[in-house]
N, C-alpha and C positions, 0 to 999 in steps of 0.2 A: 504494500500500500504506500502510495506516495502522495503527498500534498505539496503543491508548489508554493503555498503560503499558509500562514496560520489560519485555523478554521475552528470547526466545532469538535467537541470530544466525540470519540467513537465508542459506543457502548453496545455490548452484546445484548440480544434479546433474551438469551438463555441466562439463567442464574446458576451459581455454583457455591458449594460449601467448602470442602477440603479438596485441594487439587495440586497438581504439579504443572507448572507453566514453563515452556521453552519459548523464548521470543528473541528475535534478532532485530537490531535497530542500528540506525546510522543518523547522526545529527550534523548540522553545519557548525562552523566556528561559533562559539558562544551559545550553542543550542541548549534548550531547556524543555523538558517534558516529564512525563511520569506514566507509570503503569499502575492503575488502581485495582488492587485485589479486592474482589467482592464490591467494587465501587467505593471502598472505604479506607483502604490503606495504600498510600502511594509509595512505590519504590521509584526513587528519583532517577531520571535520566538527565545528565547535564555534562557540558564540556568542562571537565575538571581534571584534565590530563596531568598537570604538574602541581596539584594542590594537596593539602593534608586532608585526611578523612574527617568529615564532620556530618552532622545530622541533616544537612541540606545538599550534600554532594552525591555524585554518581554512586548508586548502589545502596544508599541510605533508605531506611523507612522514614520518609520525610518528617523532620521535627522530633523524632524519637530515637531511632537506632542508627548510629553511624556505622559505616563499613569499618572492618578491622584494618584494611589497607586500601589504598587507591590503586585500582587495576584498569583505569580508563585508558583507552587507546586515543590516538589523535582524532580530532574532528574529521569526518569524511570517511573513516574506516568502519567496517561492519563490526559490531560487538554483539554480545548476547548475555541474557540472563537465563538461568535455570532456577526457578523459585518454587518452593514447596510451602504451602500454608495448610495448617491443620488447627482449627480453632483460632486462637490468637498467636500460635507458635509459627515462626517463619524462619526459613533458611534461604539465603540468597547466594547463589554462585554466579559470579560475573567473570566472563572471559576465562572460565576454567578454574577460578580460585574461589573458595568459600570465604565470603566476606562478612556474612551474618550467619551464625550457626545455631539454629533452634532456639531463638530468643523470643520472648513474649512481647507482642506489640501492646503498649499500654492503653491505646484508644484510637479513635478515628483521626485521620490526618486532615489538614485543611483541604478544602475542595471535595470532600467526601459527598457522595450523592445523598446519604442519609446516615442515621446513627443506629440502625437496627442490627447491631453486631451479632445477635444470635440467629439471624436469618441468612439464607443464601443471598448472594448478590452477583451482579454482572462483572465482567472484565471491562475496564474503561481505559482507553488510551487518551491521555490529555492532548488536546489539540489547539489550545489557545495561545501558545507561545510560538517559537520558531517551527518551521516545517520539519518533521521527523519522518524518516522512512522506516517501515516495518516489513518484515518477511518471516516466513517459517514460524508462524504462531501455532503452537501445539499445546492444548490444554487437556490434561488427563485427570479424571477424578481420582482422588486418593482416599484410602480408608483411614 
């Protein structure tokens, strides 16, 4: 999926509870976006190649869980996440490295669609910042 300019969020019709997500993405210089798990918990996508890990940088659960290290590639290169979420527990693998390992997400992140944490929710790709490209999106229900 490619958007030539910022636009609307992309939200699945289907809803999900516990799942594994593989998603590949590419952003331009200074790109900024996010993948919302169940429409409530944002895993940050951002051009943070040479920066320190923080709660608002690539791979973070925005505002809550910083990545253990920065594994971002340069803008314009394809990158990927393998994310597992079960309840509020999340593991984020970015570009082959585990950067958040089975940590609890304390609550919804800014931009969440709703606060119904006990219910299934959609996958949402944030679209209101720079144009981001996505490919090979595979969501598998987990037990």
